[in-house]
N, C-alpha and C positions, 0 to 999 in steps of 0.2 A: 622687704617687699615694697612695691609701690602700687597705688591704685589711682584711677582717674575716672571722673564722670564728665562727659563732654557737654557741649552747649547745643547739641542737635545731632542729627544722624550723619553729618559729614565730619570725617576725621579732621581735627584741628585743635584749637585751644580748648582747654578743659575748665569747667566752672569750679570744680572742687577736686582735691586730690592731695595725697601726702604719702610719706613713707611710714611703714609700721614694721614691728618686729614679730616674727613668728618662731616659736620654739618647737622644734620637731624632735621626736624620739630618736634614740641611737639606732641607725639602720643596721648595725651589726647584731642586734638582738634577734633571736629567733622569735617566731610568733608566740610560742609557748612562754618564753621569758617575758615578753611584753605584756601578755595577759596576766601572768603571775604578779608582775610589778604593779599593774593597774589595779588588780584585785586587792593587793595589800594596801595600796593608797586609799582605796575607797573604804576599806574596812577600818582604817585607822581613825579613831575618834578625833574630831576637830577640836571640840571643846568639852571638857569634862563638866557636865551640868547635872546636878542632882536636884535642882529646883522642881517642884511639882508643876504640872501643866498650867495651873492658873497663875503662875508667877513668871510668865514669859516676858514681862516688862522689866525684869531685873537686868542689871548691867551684864551679868555673866551669860545670859541666855542668847542663843543664836538660832537662826533658821537654817533650813536645809541648804539654801543657796549661799550661806556664808554671811548673811546680813546680821548685824546687831539687831536684836528683836525690838529695840526701842526706835528703830528706823521705820516709823510708820507715818502715814498721813493722818493728821488730826481732822476731826469733823468740824464743819462750820465754814465761815468765810473770814478772810483776813486781808489786810491792806497789801496791795501790790505796789509796784513802782510808781504808778500813776495815782496812788492814794485811793484806789477803788477796792471795794470788798469783793474778793473772788474766792472760789473754792479750789481745792487741789486739782480737781478734774479739769479746771479751766486751763491749766498749764499743759495738759496732754490731750488736746482736742483730737489730734490725729491718731490717738492710740497710746498704748503704754510704751512711750519712747524714752530713751536715755538722754537724748539731746534734741533741742529745738531752739528756735530763736527766743521763744517765750521763756523757756527754762534758762537760757543764757542770761536773760535780763533779771529773772526773779531769784534764781538759785545762787547767784554770785559766782565770779570767776577768780579763783585764787591767783592765777598767773598775771591778771591785770590789777590785782589788789583791791577788788570790789567785794563788798559784803552783800549777803542775801537780804531780800526784803522780809517783812514779817511773814508774808505768804511763803517765801522760800524756807524760812526757819520752821514753820509749822508743818510743811509738807516734806518731811524728811525722806519718805520713800520715793516720791516723784523726783526729788532732787538728789537721789542716791549717787548719781554719777559725779556730783559736784561737791558733796559734803563729806566724802570718805566712807559712807555707808556701803558702797559697792567696792568691796575689797578685791584686789587682784588675786590674792591667794587665800582661799577659805581657811587654810591651816594657820594663818597668822591672826585669826580673829581674837584669840585669847590675849595676845600681846598688844593688839592694836585697838581693842574695843574702847579704851579710854580716849582715843584720838578722835572718835567720830561723834563725841558728844557736842551738841551745839552750844555756843556761848549763851549766857543768860539773856532772855529776850529783852530785858531792859537795857542791856549794853548795845544791842543792835538797833532797837527802835523803841521809843517810849509809847506803848500802846495806849496809856492813859491820855497822852497828848497827841493822838493821831491826827487831829485837825491841824497841827503845826508842822506836819511832815513836809509840806510843800514850801512853807515859809522860808526855810534856810536858803532857798534858791535865789533869794535877793541878797542875803547877808553872806552866805557861803556858796561854794561851788557844789552843784549836785551832779551825780553820776547816773548814767543809764547805759546798761550793756545792750548793744545793738545786735551782737552775734558773739560767737566764741572767739572772734579775732578782733572785734572793734568795740571801742568804748567811747561814749559821748560825755563830755563834761560841759556844763552850761551854767550861766549865771545871768540873771536879769539886773540891769542897772537903771535905777531911777534917774530922772533929770538932775543935773548939777549946774552950777554957774558956768562951768567950762563946756559941758555938753548938755544943753537945755532940752534934750529929747530923750525918750526911752530907748535904750539900746540893749542888746543881748550879746554876751560874750560866749562863743562856742569853741570847743576844742575837740576835734575828732582824732582818736588815737587808734591806729590799726597795726597789726603785726605785718611785717614784711616791708619791702620798698617798692611802692607803686603809687600812682596818682589816686587821690581820694577826694570825696566831695560830699557836701551837705546841700540838700535842696529844700525849697519852700513851695508848698502846693495847696491848691484849693480842693482837689479831689483825689489826691493820692497817686495820680498818674504822672509819669515823667513828662509826656508831651504837654506843653502849655505851662509848665512850671518854670521856676528859676532856681539857680543854684550857685554855690561857691565851690570852684574846683581848684585843686592845687597839685603841682608836681614838685617833689623835693628839689630844693635849690632854686625855685622860682618864686615869684610873688603871686599869691592867690588872687583870682579875679571873679567877678560876678558874671554869670552866663545866662543866656536865654536858652531853655531846653525846648527847641522847636520840633525835634524829632529824634529818632533813634540812630540816625546815621550821623557821621562826624560833621558833615556840611550843615546840619541843622542845629548843631550845638555851637553857638556863637557868643563871644564876649560882648557884654553890654558896651554902649558908647562910653567914651572916656569920662564924660561928666556924670555917668551913673556909677563909676567905680569909687564908691564912698566908704569902703571898708577902712577900719583903722586897726592898728596893731596886728596886721595880717602877716602870717608867715606859714611856711610848710617846710619841715625839716625831717631828715631821717637820722635817727640816733638810737643806738643800743637795740637794733632790730625792730624799731617801731617808726612808722611814718606819723608825724604829728602836724595836723592842720589847725591853726589858731586864727581867730579874727573876731572883731567886734562890729556888729551891724546895727544900723538904725532900724527900729522895728516897724515904723510906718514911713514908707517912702512913696512918693507920687508915682503912680503907674506900675507899682510892684506889689507882689503878694504881701499882705500885711500880716505881721506876727502880733498876736493879741494875747491878753490875759485869758486864762482858760485853756481849752483844748486847741491845739494846732496840729496840722498834718505836715510832717517833714519827710524828707527822703534822705537816704545815704547810699553811697556807692564806694566800692573798693575795686580799683582797676586791676588789670592783668599785666601791668608794666609801667614804664615811665612815659609812654605815649598815650595821650588822651584817646580813648576809644571804648571798646566794649569793657564792661565791668564783670569781674568774677562773682562778686556778691553785691547785694543791695536790695533794698525794699523800702516801703513807706512805713512810718510809725507815727504814733500820736504822742505829743509832748504837752503836758498840762503845766502851764506857767502861772505863777502867783499873780495876784492883783497888782496893777501898776498905778502910779500917781498920774494925775492929769497933767498934761504938758502945758 
């Protein structure tokens, strides 16, 4: 089957949509046979559990919905991607959802090779759609229960050294999941003899082949912001985002095109936009240490125009050396 959610009440491009598989019963069965089979399936024990009720935290215990009973949210506040203390409820502000942009960032996305934050590891129920707790077939719980155990917390994040979580973004590349289809990699570069200014290297990786972009904003709104947009096979450029129509999104003047190591390519099902940008440029939105407001967009094809997904997000950057 396919489903689509449009971008308004006029039939046209859709903002989201994909194919999915639906398994239907044998239509040759009589109603009595179908009821008999369904009843037998329901009555069949999923997991043989002899543990007393107070031992529901044991590895063998399961809940009625097929979840490993250790898949629970822990109480308290834990470090999120931005190194802030948040509770599990913070990830599901809009209700008890399986997927959201926040959950994409905190719970980790295996297909993109990203690991969960400390918050994502502690909130196993909220992240159940990402960590294996939400099993497709409840009858497979007994054989799969060992697969949903999280890695030791020390392997994913050093809680005792939480203050150093942001520091590697100067030494190493840091990752931020923007959605279930886009990942941002970033690294701050201190001044060198060759480049005597602070720069930031950004890499946006999105599933599919379409134009993608990263924006820099003072207020989180597209209009009045600036961005770097790229179409696979071309050279990324800096743009002024003057409005939501194509005629208002214009490349900056040639002397403003100061990106280095800029490229955008499509390979192995992914569109990859890379560039290094000077963080403080005259007449442009400044990128600072601390919190910054960024934008991202994933287009609907190879022609610059409306984007299928995109939003503003906050990126906390480590302290910089004086230029």
